[in-house]
KOLDO-407524 format. One record per residue: residue in one letter; x, y, z of N, C-alpha, C in turn. Coordinates in Angstrom, 3 decimals. Layout:
// residues N
[r A,[X,Y,Z],[X,Y,Z],[X,Y,Z]] ...
END
This chain:
// residues 276
[r M,[51.954,-20.925,-48.777],[50.668,-20.565,-48.825],[50.173,-21.308,-50.453]] [r T,[49.151,-22.058,-50.104],[48.394,-22.442,-51.625],[48.064,-21.403,-52.228]] [r E,[48.443,-21.854,-53.399],[47.888,-21.423,-55.013],[46.016,-21.014,-54.568]] [r P,[45.859,-19.424,-55.173],[44.533,-19.118,-54.624],[43.412,-19.856,-55.692]] [r K,[42.375,-20.530,-55.216],[41.529,-21.102,-56.169],[40.503,-19.796,-56.341]] [r I,[40.031,-20.469,-57.719],[38.612,-19.443,-58.233],[37.515,-20.565,-58.112]] [r V,[36.416,-19.829,-57.077],[35.090,-20.638,-57.056],[34.148,-20.175,-58.449]] [r T,[33.394,-20.673,-59.067],[32.526,-20.348,-60.416],[31.082,-20.954,-59.634]] [r V,[30.195,-19.644,-59.450],[29.181,-19.595,-59.114],[28.138,-18.943,-59.972]] [r G,[27.693,-19.658,-61.119],[26.621,-19.236,-61.950],[27.692,-18.430,-62.955]] [r N,[27.728,-16.916,-63.152],[28.253,-16.109,-63.943],[29.563,-15.389,-63.006]] [r I,[29.630,-15.560,-61.945],[30.345,-15.207,-60.667],[31.568,-15.817,-60.472]] [r A,[32.731,-15.216,-60.888],[34.077,-15.703,-60.488],[34.414,-15.046,-59.058]] [r I,[34.571,-16.054,-58.153],[35.120,-15.776,-56.424],[36.498,-16.033,-56.283]] [r G,[37.107,-15.387,-55.807],[38.664,-15.427,-55.389],[39.432,-15.154,-56.365]] [r G,[41.146,-15.124,-55.874],[41.932,-14.654,-56.607],[41.559,-12.804,-56.456]] [r Q,[42.222,-12.457,-57.331],[42.004,-10.729,-57.970],[40.712,-10.497,-58.256]] [r E,[40.082,-11.604,-58.526],[38.386,-10.773,-58.800],[37.964,-9.907,-57.726]] [r P,[37.172,-9.244,-58.445],[36.271,-8.150,-57.406],[35.590,-8.983,-56.486]] [r I,[35.363,-7.962,-55.207],[34.601,-8.812,-54.444],[32.825,-9.198,-54.889]] [r A,[32.677,-10.588,-54.518],[31.224,-10.422,-54.558],[30.607,-10.537,-53.808]] [r L,[29.186,-10.478,-53.980],[28.303,-9.997,-52.844],[27.125,-11.155,-52.347]] [r I,[26.995,-11.330,-51.271],[26.079,-12.698,-50.952],[25.111,-11.551,-50.000]] [r T,[23.706,-11.489,-50.400],[22.996,-10.765,-49.692],[21.428,-11.195,-49.908]] [r G,[20.926,-10.572,-48.896],[18.944,-10.945,-48.761],[18.832,-10.959,-47.514]] [r P,[17.661,-11.090,-47.744],[16.961,-11.309,-45.999],[17.397,-12.421,-45.057]] [r C,[17.449,-12.519,-44.009],[18.066,-13.690,-43.215],[16.955,-14.552,-43.282]] [r Q,[15.809,-13.997,-43.051],[14.868,-15.592,-43.497],[13.808,-15.279,-44.618]] [r L,[13.622,-16.203,-45.371],[12.390,-16.262,-46.039],[10.900,-15.407,-45.647]] [r E,[10.398,-14.738,-46.524],[8.727,-14.278,-45.433],[7.902,-14.734,-46.572]] [r S,[8.281,-14.389,-47.948],[6.796,-14.810,-48.953],[7.419,-14.535,-50.316]] [r L,[7.108,-15.114,-51.548],[7.605,-14.806,-52.781],[7.751,-13.396,-53.160]] [r D,[6.216,-12.854,-52.923],[6.260,-11.394,-53.324],[7.827,-10.409,-52.393]] [r H,[7.897,-10.812,-50.905],[8.810,-10.088,-50.666],[10.329,-10.493,-51.003]] [r A,[10.438,-11.907,-51.429],[11.937,-11.904,-52.087],[11.667,-11.535,-53.134]] [r R,[10.551,-11.450,-54.202],[10.865,-10.803,-55.426],[11.349,-9.068,-54.852]] [r M,[10.706,-8.001,-54.052],[11.275,-7.292,-53.839],[12.151,-6.882,-53.510]] [r M,[12.552,-7.543,-52.486],[14.381,-7.475,-52.039],[14.971,-7.785,-53.302]] [r A,[14.926,-8.642,-53.986],[15.605,-9.157,-55.253],[15.838,-8.170,-56.090]] [r E,[14.778,-7.411,-56.224],[14.659,-6.235,-57.353],[15.645,-4.958,-56.628]] [r K,[15.400,-4.830,-55.502],[16.398,-3.502,-54.749],[17.404,-3.695,-54.977]] [r I,[18.021,-5.453,-54.804],[19.471,-5.742,-54.398],[20.021,-5.122,-55.964]] [r A,[19.427,-5.901,-56.796],[20.160,-5.606,-58.414],[19.862,-3.876,-58.783]] [r E,[18.751,-3.364,-58.260],[19.329,-1.982,-58.592],[20.370,-1.559,-57.801]] [r A,[20.823,-1.848,-56.433],[21.796,-1.225,-55.808],[23.334,-1.848,-56.177]] [r C,[23.043,-2.814,-56.963],[24.632,-3.279,-57.201],[24.922,-2.942,-58.592]] [r A,[23.727,-2.315,-59.564],[23.534,-1.837,-61.153],[24.852,-0.941,-60.967]] [r P,[25.127,-0.021,-60.540],[26.036,1.080,-60.758],[27.198,0.749,-60.828]] [r T,[27.721,-0.179,-59.992],[28.988,-0.434,-59.394],[29.301,-1.952,-60.554]] [r G,[28.465,-2.354,-61.032],[28.508,-3.744,-62.010],[28.914,-4.760,-60.727]] [r T,[28.453,-4.721,-59.840],[28.460,-5.952,-58.508],[27.859,-6.934,-58.815]] [r K,[28.115,-8.259,-58.877],[27.383,-9.365,-58.786],[27.563,-9.842,-57.673]] [r F,[26.089,-9.932,-57.337],[25.288,-10.694,-56.360],[24.694,-12.193,-56.140]] [r I,[24.974,-12.565,-55.323],[24.389,-14.234,-54.682],[23.228,-13.735,-53.882]] [r F,[21.754,-14.181,-54.347],[20.844,-13.919,-53.347],[20.356,-15.168,-52.333]] [r K,[20.662,-14.715,-51.347],[20.682,-15.346,-49.817],[19.469,-15.161,-49.028]] [r A,[18.788,-16.385,-49.296],[17.774,-16.295,-47.552],[17.619,-17.538,-46.980]] [r S,[17.001,-17.749,-45.878],[17.080,-19.113,-45.239],[15.461,-19.700,-45.244]] [r Y,[15.405,-20.824,-45.456],[14.234,-21.266,-45.460],[13.399,-21.914,-44.068]] [r D,[14.705,-22.110,-43.364],[14.347,-22.348,-41.960],[15.415,-21.945,-41.122]] [r K,[15.440,-21.108,-40.264],[16.182,-21.012,-38.963],[16.189,-21.740,-37.970]] [r A,[16.739,-22.908,-38.214],[16.997,-23.978,-37.057],[18.180,-23.973,-35.665]] [r N,[18.672,-22.695,-35.669],[19.439,-22.014,-34.271],[18.765,-20.904,-33.687]] [r R,[17.604,-20.926,-33.907],[16.677,-19.723,-33.404],[17.381,-19.559,-31.863]] [r S,[17.072,-18.435,-31.196],[17.552,-18.547,-29.419],[16.424,-19.230,-28.633]] [r S,[15.114,-19.114,-28.887],[13.791,-19.546,-28.537],[13.184,-20.159,-29.234]] [r I,[12.377,-21.371,-28.752],[11.019,-22.275,-29.234],[10.269,-21.264,-29.718]] [r K,[10.413,-19.917,-29.447],[8.921,-19.414,-29.481],[8.988,-18.142,-30.669]] [r T,[10.335,-18.190,-31.507],[10.466,-17.513,-32.436],[10.287,-17.981,-33.880]] [r Q,[9.994,-17.204,-34.830],[9.500,-17.992,-36.105],[11.325,-18.461,-36.729]] [r R,[10.736,-19.695,-37.246],[11.816,-20.629,-37.933],[11.991,-20.163,-39.391]] [r G,[10.565,-20.033,-40.006],[10.570,-19.884,-41.567],[9.202,-20.694,-42.447]] [r L,[9.828,-20.554,-43.507],[8.517,-21.306,-44.094],[8.793,-22.667,-44.620]] [r G,[9.631,-23.190,-44.221],[9.875,-24.736,-44.361],[11.133,-24.843,-45.670]] [r M,[11.511,-26.163,-45.769],[12.310,-26.612,-47.325],[11.521,-26.686,-48.436]] [r D,[10.365,-27.235,-48.191],[9.479,-27.449,-49.738],[9.296,-25.497,-50.168]] [r A,[8.546,-25.246,-49.679],[8.040,-23.607,-49.929],[9.215,-22.743,-49.933]] [r G,[9.875,-22.795,-49.331],[11.418,-21.843,-49.728],[12.288,-22.352,-50.718]] [r L,[12.441,-23.430,-51.388],[13.265,-24.112,-52.538],[12.345,-23.676,-53.762]] [r T,[11.146,-23.691,-53.198],[10.167,-23.236,-54.899],[10.348,-21.319,-54.782]] [r I,[10.383,-20.984,-53.593],[10.685,-19.412,-53.914],[11.904,-18.985,-54.465]] [r L,[13.025,-19.939,-53.988],[14.366,-19.565,-54.533],[14.587,-19.882,-55.935]] [r S,[13.844,-20.465,-56.243],[14.114,-21.336,-57.759],[13.272,-20.174,-58.581]] [r K,[12.356,-19.382,-58.085],[11.459,-18.527,-58.965],[12.609,-17.134,-58.759]] [r I,[13.298,-16.845,-57.919],[13.724,-16.019,-57.786],[14.908,-16.310,-58.759]] [r R,[15.613,-17.142,-58.573],[16.925,-17.325,-59.338],[16.607,-17.315,-61.214]] [r D,[14.961,-18.316,-61.406],[15.050,-18.204,-62.845],[14.556,-16.198,-63.411]] [r E,[13.616,-15.920,-62.102],[13.384,-14.344,-62.806],[14.817,-13.370,-63.075]] [r F,[15.647,-13.444,-61.918],[16.442,-12.490,-62.067],[17.969,-12.708,-62.521]] [r G,[18.034,-13.702,-62.752],[19.185,-14.849,-63.153],[20.341,-14.604,-62.262]] [r C,[20.546,-14.669,-60.900],[21.304,-14.379,-60.084],[21.385,-15.822,-59.481]] [r P,[22.656,-16.373,-59.019],[22.572,-17.732,-58.092],[21.792,-17.096,-56.824]] [r I,[21.760,-18.664,-56.370],[20.944,-18.581,-54.928],[21.872,-19.020,-53.761]] [r L,[21.567,-19.172,-52.813],[22.294,-19.427,-51.602],[21.237,-19.650,-50.232]] [r T,[21.348,-21.144,-49.791],[20.688,-21.088,-48.378],[21.276,-22.119,-47.686]] [r D,[20.713,-22.167,-46.777],[21.501,-22.865,-45.160],[20.931,-24.657,-45.372]] [r V,[21.876,-25.124,-45.129],[21.179,-26.841,-45.094],[21.718,-26.948,-43.140]] [r H,[20.489,-27.916,-42.483],[21.251,-27.866,-41.576],[21.221,-29.373,-40.945]] [r D,[20.765,-30.280,-41.957],[21.256,-31.656,-41.671],[21.627,-32.541,-42.895]] [r A,[22.170,-33.576,-42.974],[22.421,-34.051,-43.889],[21.667,-34.666,-45.199]] [r A,[20.061,-34.698,-44.842],[18.932,-35.043,-45.559],[18.450,-33.749,-46.143]] [r Q,[18.717,-32.606,-46.010],[18.391,-31.985,-46.857],[19.332,-31.105,-47.752]] [r C,[20.206,-32.109,-47.944],[21.848,-31.278,-48.996],[21.266,-31.683,-50.229]] [r A,[20.714,-32.923,-50.547],[20.407,-33.428,-51.906],[19.009,-32.479,-52.392]] [r P,[18.407,-32.461,-52.151],[17.077,-31.563,-52.382],[17.389,-30.109,-52.467]] [r A,[18.570,-29.442,-51.598],[18.664,-28.153,-51.342],[19.661,-28.063,-52.924]] [r G,[20.345,-29.086,-52.853],[21.218,-28.911,-54.206],[20.725,-28.968,-55.407]] [r E,[19.783,-29.355,-55.362],[18.949,-29.307,-56.960],[18.481,-28.407,-57.444]] [r V,[18.795,-27.150,-56.372],[18.074,-25.873,-56.673],[18.961,-24.660,-56.182]] [r C,[19.442,-25.026,-55.615],[20.945,-23.778,-55.089],[21.911,-24.020,-55.576]] [r D,[22.526,-22.703,-55.792],[23.957,-22.839,-56.584],[24.982,-22.705,-55.283]] [r V,[24.680,-22.387,-54.014],[25.556,-22.769,-52.694],[24.785,-23.024,-51.879]] [r L,[25.565,-24.329,-51.222],[24.911,-24.477,-49.863],[25.835,-23.716,-48.693]] [r Q,[24.933,-23.333,-47.794],[25.618,-22.653,-46.869],[25.727,-23.754,-45.520]] [r I,[26.932,-24.088,-44.772],[26.957,-24.704,-43.761],[26.954,-23.490,-42.557]] [r P,[25.859,-23.630,-41.593],[25.820,-22.825,-40.620],[27.198,-22.780,-39.340]] [r A,[27.243,-21.664,-38.858],[28.591,-21.927,-37.797],[28.541,-22.686,-36.947]] [r F,[27.514,-22.876,-36.345],[27.220,-23.848,-35.250],[27.251,-25.314,-35.499]] [r L,[27.659,-25.813,-37.249],[27.375,-27.024,-37.628],[28.746,-27.411,-38.565]] [r C,[30.083,-26.183,-38.501],[30.787,-26.450,-39.143],[31.632,-27.584,-39.016]] [r R,[31.550,-28.422,-37.770],[32.448,-29.515,-37.701],[31.642,-30.951,-38.086]] [r Q,[30.309,-31.091,-38.386],[29.339,-31.727,-38.314],[29.958,-32.670,-39.446]] [r T,[30.554,-34.373,-39.646],[31.334,-34.449,-40.620],[30.400,-35.231,-41.719]] [r D,[29.101,-35.748,-40.993],[28.154,-36.103,-41.906],[27.504,-34.749,-43.200]] [r L,[27.088,-33.816,-42.308],[26.478,-32.984,-42.823],[27.401,-31.869,-44.132]] [r L,[29.050,-31.833,-43.939],[30.088,-31.556,-44.633],[29.884,-32.833,-45.822]] [r L,[29.889,-33.909,-45.614],[30.151,-34.876,-46.891],[28.673,-34.413,-47.724]] [r A,[27.720,-35.002,-46.935],[26.648,-34.663,-47.958],[26.292,-33.461,-48.495]] [r A,[26.850,-32.412,-47.831],[26.807,-31.024,-48.937],[27.758,-31.037,-50.229]] [r G,[29.271,-31.542,-49.273],[30.223,-31.700,-50.814],[29.561,-32.533,-51.918]] [r E,[28.947,-33.776,-51.412],[28.446,-35.032,-52.572],[27.584,-34.002,-53.441]] [r T,[26.961,-33.013,-53.218],[26.041,-32.671,-54.143],[27.127,-31.705,-55.741]] [r G,[28.093,-31.461,-55.355],[28.591,-30.638,-56.213],[28.728,-29.369,-56.292]] [r R,[27.657,-28.612,-55.452],[27.379,-27.344,-55.583],[28.616,-26.369,-54.542]] [r A,[28.658,-25.328,-54.961],[29.418,-24.700,-54.454],[29.176,-24.604,-52.343]] [r I,[30.102,-24.583,-51.500],[29.913,-24.960,-50.426],[30.245,-23.395,-49.536]] [r N,[29.308,-22.458,-48.894],[29.851,-21.607,-48.298],[29.893,-21.799,-46.411]] [r V,[30.964,-22.718,-46.097],[30.979,-22.404,-44.721],[31.407,-21.828,-43.444]] [r K,[30.644,-21.283,-43.152],[30.710,-20.369,-41.846],[31.688,-20.996,-40.403]] [r K,[33.053,-20.284,-40.259],[33.516,-20.880,-39.232],[32.976,-20.319,-38.060]] [r G,[32.896,-21.749,-37.369],[32.387,-21.493,-35.729],[32.505,-20.242,-35.181]] [r Q,[31.685,-20.041,-34.310],[32.513,-18.998,-33.144],[33.324,-19.395,-32.320]] [r F,[33.284,-20.577,-32.398],[34.403,-21.704,-31.046],[35.244,-21.990,-32.094]] [r L,[35.932,-21.870,-33.148],[36.728,-22.122,-33.740],[38.077,-20.990,-34.430]] [r A,[39.179,-21.463,-34.154],[40.252,-20.806,-34.352],[40.435,-20.948,-36.216]] [r P,[40.941,-19.576,-36.382],[41.001,-19.751,-38.294],[41.419,-21.092,-38.820]] [r W,[42.785,-21.194,-38.144],[43.558,-22.499,-38.703],[43.134,-24.025,-38.753]] [r D,[41.942,-23.720,-38.012],[40.901,-25.144,-37.340],[40.323,-24.983,-38.864]] [r M,[39.789,-24.318,-39.689],[39.100,-24.397,-40.663],[39.804,-25.168,-42.027]] [r A,[41.100,-25.356,-42.041],[41.782,-25.890,-42.860],[41.546,-27.499,-42.868]] [r N,[41.003,-27.778,-41.611],[39.954,-29.476,-41.443],[38.984,-29.499,-41.941]] [r V,[38.106,-28.268,-41.754],[37.107,-28.197,-41.653],[37.048,-28.436,-43.762]] [r A,[37.767,-27.853,-44.239],[37.586,-27.853,-46.233],[38.021,-29.254,-46.213]] [r E,[38.622,-29.552,-45.710],[39.069,-31.015,-46.219],[38.449,-32.151,-46.188]] [r K,[37.409,-31.912,-45.227],[36.236,-32.621,-45.205],[35.359,-32.862,-46.353]] [r I,[35.120,-31.588,-46.607],[34.442,-31.252,-48.160],[34.977,-31.556,-49.236]] [r A,[36.229,-31.311,-49.258],[37.132,-31.892,-50.496],[37.698,-33.059,-50.887]] [r S,[37.387,-33.994,-49.600],[37.464,-34.879,-49.857],[36.337,-36.046,-50.333]] [r T,[34.921,-35.052,-50.640],[34.180,-35.752,-51.576],[34.306,-35.327,-53.310]] [r G,[35.531,-34.648,-53.605],[35.893,-34.620,-54.931],[35.444,-33.350,-55.162]] [r N,[34.811,-32.241,-53.847],[34.130,-31.306,-54.532],[35.155,-30.289,-54.108]] [r G,[35.779,-29.498,-54.827],[36.815,-28.014,-54.476],[35.967,-26.885,-54.431]] [r N,[34.830,-26.783,-54.616],[34.614,-25.435,-54.651],[33.785,-24.918,-53.489]] [r I,[34.809,-24.567,-52.428],[34.657,-24.347,-51.125],[35.172,-23.007,-51.358]] [r M,[34.339,-22.107,-49.769],[34.444,-20.801,-49.628],[34.585,-21.249,-48.050]] [r L,[35.509,-20.309,-47.548],[35.439,-20.474,-46.334],[35.033,-19.064,-45.728]] [r C,[33.942,-18.579,-44.615],[33.309,-17.413,-44.156],[33.592,-17.536,-42.515]] [r D,[34.028,-16.084,-42.178],[34.475,-15.828,-40.935],[33.033,-14.820,-40.471]] [r R,[32.697,-14.980,-39.701],[31.432,-14.217,-38.770],[31.369,-13.809,-37.251]] [r G,[32.835,-13.765,-37.122],[33.049,-13.690,-35.614],[33.155,-14.634,-35.361]] [r T,[34.053,-14.152,-33.862],[34.605,-15.210,-32.832],[34.182,-14.944,-31.484]] [r S,[33.446,-16.045,-30.363],[33.045,-15.459,-29.205],[33.870,-14.769,-28.273]] [r F,[33.472,-14.001,-27.428],[34.163,-12.743,-26.835],[33.255,-13.010,-25.724]] [r G,[33.360,-13.634,-24.651],[32.305,-13.578,-23.321],[31.041,-14.037,-23.798]] [r Y,[30.028,-13.609,-22.990],[28.898,-13.811,-22.833],[28.030,-12.837,-23.931]] [r N,[27.583,-13.497,-25.101],[26.284,-12.571,-25.915],[27.214,-11.411,-26.894]] [r T,[28.823,-11.750,-26.858],[29.325,-10.985,-27.859],[30.361,-11.465,-28.629]] [r L,[30.479,-10.841,-29.828],[31.622,-11.473,-30.659],[32.185,-10.364,-31.290]] [r V,[33.692,-10.798,-31.288],[34.822,-10.058,-31.977],[35.108,-10.783,-33.072]] [r T,[35.625,-9.525,-34.058],[36.404,-9.923,-35.354],[37.921,-9.745,-34.947]] [r D,[38.606,-10.665,-35.498],[40.065,-11.056,-35.266],[40.591,-10.939,-36.715]] [r F,[40.806,-9.773,-37.605],[41.342,-9.599,-38.912],[42.270,-10.661,-39.444]] [r R,[43.178,-11.094,-38.310],[44.347,-11.724,-38.881],[43.557,-13.038,-39.123]] [r G,[42.441,-13.484,-38.815],[41.957,-14.559,-39.621],[41.876,-14.886,-40.917]] [r L,[41.651,-13.727,-41.441],[40.903,-13.782,-43.245],[42.088,-14.101,-43.417]] [r P,[43.593,-14.210,-43.625],[44.825,-14.273,-44.407],[45.332,-15.446,-43.953]] [r I,[44.831,-15.910,-42.899],[45.108,-17.328,-42.254],[44.124,-18.097,-42.855]] [r M,[42.996,-18.056,-43.067],[41.872,-19.018,-43.914],[42.604,-18.994,-45.203]] [r A,[42.669,-17.556,-45.871],[43.178,-17.835,-47.391],[44.408,-18.694,-47.529]] [r Q,[45.194,-18.842,-46.506],[46.308,-19.764,-46.901],[45.705,-21.013,-47.254]] [r T,[44.885,-21.459,-46.944],[43.859,-22.714,-47.683],[43.987,-22.561,-49.047]] [r G,[44.040,-21.905,-49.547],[43.592,-21.189,-50.934],[42.263,-21.319,-51.583]] [r Y,[41.550,-21.160,-50.468],[40.245,-21.398,-50.650],[39.474,-19.724,-50.641]] [r P,[38.675,-19.502,-51.394],[38.483,-18.030,-51.271],[37.685,-17.735,-49.591]] [r V,[37.993,-16.576,-49.107],[37.685,-16.167,-48.110],[36.292,-14.981,-48.437]] [r V,[35.229,-15.593,-47.362],[34.192,-14.471,-47.449],[34.209,-13.930,-45.890]] [r F,[33.554,-12.382,-45.854],[33.572,-12.123,-44.605],[32.076,-11.879,-44.130]] [r D,[31.505,-12.177,-43.019],[30.101,-11.947,-42.831],[29.828,-10.718,-42.172]] [r A,[29.813,-9.713,-42.557],[29.757,-8.540,-42.196],[28.436,-8.101,-40.683]] [r T,[27.313,-8.792,-41.303],[26.298,-8.683,-40.513],[26.186,-9.253,-39.038]] [r H,[26.456,-10.746,-39.539],[26.423,-11.745,-38.204],[27.500,-11.465,-37.364]] [r S,[28.882,-10.953,-37.808],[29.963,-10.452,-36.872],[29.194,-9.204,-36.089]] [r V,[28.308,-8.442,-36.206],[28.188,-7.758,-35.084],[26.788,-8.042,-34.313]] [r Q,[26.466,-9.447,-34.606],[25.167,-9.949,-33.803],[26.001,-10.191,-32.273]] [r Q,[24.774,-9.769,-31.478],[24.927,-10.181,-30.018],[23.806,-11.475,-29.613]] [r P,[24.679,-12.454,-29.774],[24.098,-13.873,-29.863],[22.783,-14.035,-28.433]] [r G,[21.754,-13.978,-28.398],[21.101,-14.310,-27.667],[21.068,-13.202,-26.486]] [r G,[21.372,-12.374,-27.234],[21.471,-10.491,-26.208],[20.242,-10.283,-26.014]] [r Q,[19.108,-10.456,-26.903],[17.569,-9.950,-26.266],[16.725,-11.142,-25.543]] [r G,[17.472,-12.237,-24.767],[16.507,-13.090,-24.639],[16.117,-14.442,-25.138]] [r M,[15.332,-13.937,-25.791],[14.504,-14.891,-26.937],[15.094,-15.041,-28.238]] [r T,[15.737,-13.562,-28.496],[16.386,-13.217,-29.758],[17.859,-12.786,-29.380]] [r S,[18.408,-12.749,-30.713],[19.644,-12.028,-30.666],[19.556,-10.920,-31.025]] [r G,[20.256,-10.146,-30.426],[20.457,-8.424,-30.852],[21.565,-8.146,-31.262]] [r G,[22.040,-6.858,-31.947],[23.060,-6.826,-32.716],[23.379,-5.248,-33.219]] [r Q,[24.355,-4.884,-33.607],[24.904,-3.586,-33.748],[24.872,-3.063,-35.026]] [r R,[23.813,-2.733,-35.997],[24.290,-2.868,-37.441],[24.895,-1.666,-38.023]] [r E,[25.138,-0.784,-36.821],[25.926,0.320,-37.300],[27.254,0.401,-37.613]] [r F,[27.732,-0.776,-37.096],[29.124,-1.216,-36.955],[29.266,-2.231,-38.426]] [r A,[28.450,-2.524,-38.866],[28.739,-3.660,-40.089],[29.577,-3.003,-41.244]] [r P,[28.585,-2.075,-41.801],[29.316,-1.216,-42.511],[31.313,-1.200,-42.405]] [r V,[31.342,-0.511,-40.776],[32.767,-0.238,-40.580],[33.784,-1.602,-40.670]] [r L,[33.244,-3.070,-39.986],[33.925,-3.981,-40.376],[33.978,-4.865,-41.878]] [r A,[33.165,-4.678,-42.820],[33.031,-4.496,-43.974],[34.541,-3.862,-44.641]] [r R,[34.573,-2.493,-44.587],[35.628,-1.884,-44.649],[36.629,-2.352,-44.820]] [r A,[36.835,-2.895,-43.374],[38.062,-3.053,-42.856],[38.479,-4.539,-43.528]] [r A,[37.309,-5.285,-43.759],[37.763,-6.705,-44.114],[37.764,-6.913,-45.532]] [r C,[37.720,-5.719,-46.639],[37.834,-5.204,-48.072],[39.561,-5.093,-48.060]] [r A,[39.846,-4.153,-46.781],[41.105,-3.253,-46.663],[42.408,-4.485,-46.462]] [r V,[42.163,-5.730,-45.706],[42.679,-6.682,-45.241],[42.935,-7.540,-46.637]] [r G,[41.583,-7.682,-47.132],[41.725,-8.675,-48.527],[40.625,-9.751,-48.358]] [r V,[39.545,-9.946,-49.081],[38.483,-11.253,-49.139],[38.140,-11.052,-50.629]] [r S,[37.346,-12.108,-50.874],[37.078,-12.498,-52.278],[35.181,-12.063,-52.026]] [r A,[34.973,-12.389,-50.907],[33.319,-12.088,-51.072],[32.589,-11.285,-49.744]] [r L,[31.730,-10.917,-49.931],[31.230,-10.267,-48.609],[30.022,-10.734,-48.215]] [r F,[29.335,-10.989,-47.044],[27.993,-11.569,-46.463],[27.642,-10.377,-45.857]] [r I,[26.338,-9.746,-46.382],[25.752,-8.654,-45.987],[24.177,-9.041,-46.189]] [r E,[23.506,-9.473,-44.921],[22.068,-9.493,-44.880],[21.547,-8.125,-44.941]] [r T,[20.336,-7.989,-45.740],[19.381,-6.608,-45.814],[18.231,-6.807,-45.602]] [r H,[17.311,-5.494,-45.508],[15.744,-5.991,-45.331],[15.350,-4.683,-45.615]] [r E,[13.860,-4.499,-46.058],[13.561,-2.908,-46.443],[13.264,-2.411,-45.007]] [r D,[13.258,-3.543,-43.896],[12.029,-2.431,-42.460],[13.265,-3.403,-41.479]] [r P,[14.596,-3.663,-41.582],[15.045,-4.508,-40.454],[14.451,-4.607,-38.959]] [r D,[14.266,-3.628,-38.415],[13.499,-3.451,-36.859],[12.318,-4.109,-36.609]] [r N,[11.804,-4.548,-38.031],[10.426,-5.350,-37.933],[10.507,-6.707,-38.974]] [r A,[11.813,-7.409,-39.031],[12.146,-8.375,-39.702],[12.322,-9.335,-38.674]] [r P,[11.869,-10.773,-39.110],[11.358,-11.757,-38.623],[12.782,-12.638,-37.887]] [r S,[13.804,-12.025,-38.077],[14.650,-12.983,-37.733],[16.366,-11.892,-37.949]] [r D,[17.129,-11.749,-36.719],[18.478,-11.083,-37.320],[18.131,-9.333,-37.565]] [r G,[17.214,-8.840,-36.913],[16.902,-7.655,-37.682],[17.846,-6.729,-37.312]] [r P,[18.417,-6.683,-35.770],[19.373,-5.839,-35.265],[20.334,-5.747,-35.971]] [r N,[21.020,-6.742,-37.011],[22.176,-6.755,-37.595],[21.655,-6.402,-39.024]] [r M,[20.962,-6.567,-39.714],[20.590,-6.399,-41.157],[20.828,-4.725,-41.598]] [r I,[20.888,-4.815,-42.667],[21.225,-3.106,-43.444],[20.241,-2.871,-44.065]] [r P,[19.547,-1.832,-43.938],[18.274,-1.226,-44.738],[18.549,-1.469,-46.001]] [r V,[17.634,-1.786,-46.900],[18.324,-2.010,-48.315],[18.541,-0.521,-49.222]] [r D,[17.841,0.215,-48.371],[18.192,1.669,-49.175],[19.387,2.222,-49.043]] [r Q,[20.030,1.627,-48.072],[21.520,2.022,-47.961],[22.413,1.459,-48.484]] [r M,[21.935,-0.105,-49.170],[23.120,-0.806,-49.793],[23.915,-0.148,-50.832]] [r A,[22.919,0.421,-51.810],[23.720,1.177,-52.625],[25.267,2.091,-52.609]] [r G,[25.098,2.823,-51.676],[26.173,3.762,-51.058],[27.151,2.602,-50.619]] [r L,[26.995,1.920,-49.587],[27.786,0.595,-48.953],[28.650,-0.118,-50.458]] [r I,[27.943,-0.455,-51.022],[28.278,-1.294,-52.033],[29.386,-0.213,-52.611]] [r K,[29.017,0.558,-53.203],[30.165,1.731,-53.861],[31.657,2.036,-53.004]] [r T,[30.862,2.025,-51.616],[32.537,2.224,-51.104],[33.343,1.026,-50.841]] [r L,[32.423,0.181,-50.591],[33.357,-1.429,-51.048],[33.829,-1.661,-51.668]] [r R,[33.324,-1.566,-52.501],[34.004,-1.696,-54.249],[35.258,-0.789,-54.223]] [r A,[35.330,0.243,-53.682],[36.391,1.448,-53.965],[37.395,0.921,-52.828]] [r F,[37.048,0.017,-51.451],[38.264,-0.857,-50.522],[39.048,-1.791,-51.331]] [r D,[37.826,-2.368,-52.200],[38.277,-3.647,-52.459],[39.054,-3.266,-53.837]] [r A,[39.117,-2.230,-54.818],[39.934,-2.077,-55.578],[41.430,-1.483,-55.554]] [r L,[41.331,-0.870,-54.165],[42.527,-0.006,-53.832],[43.568,-1.742,-53.267]] [r Q,[42.916,-2.439,-53.007],[43.525,-3.514,-51.884],[44.015,-4.738,-53.132]] [r K,[43.530,-4.654,-53.924],[44.017,-5.350,-55.203],[44.572,-5.059,-56.498]] [r G,[44.502,-3.505,-56.230],[45.180,-2.853,-57.391],[44.132,-2.905,-58.788]] [r L,[43.129,-3.002,-58.605],[42.282,-3.291,-59.622],[41.859,-1.573,-60.100]] 
END
């Protein structure tokens, strides 16, 4: 096993025996006021345990199930909002990029660029993201084995950028269903790069509602606890004040008023696993 690497994002050290970091926020950007409200509630939820968080929201959901569903505010408006959230709350920010041309402008604003699972083998996208020098959170494709992520990481690292995190978000299990194989977390950790577990997308039911994806949010805390018990460097948990009326991935997201209690529980599991 390669020596564990530490990825620094803003004031957050991710990896090794560091306490879990949290990547969290609404799936899709809705407005500046909404992003501010969510960032404030997240900061309040994290404060009692001193948990450090990266604010996540997408300016474009380019992989929606249907042409009729909302994609988001677009890159220019979205990056403007994310920049204001970072300045006002002092937290790092993360967003998705979907093609190579988006990487440079997104990298000027965001602390972390995220490669969506469907795009994790797109070489040009991985290289363009790596060349920004920003931290990269690359999601394991639902169609990939965990050991295949070593090749994905190697593509990014070939740019000279070693600020790489590997994220598990479930594996395809028949139609409209995902399953989590927790063996994949230590297998990906053998690369040395910090491993992130995406608890909310792991309970997604892709395309399960016809024109949108379904999900079973009640199981997200269960999988998050299990991931902490196995050992991870960060958790990805999307949240919303009213998930049932969110524009994207509502069935997976955790109500924000439940986040403080969940974070407290997850920090306890993390501390037990790491001997903190």
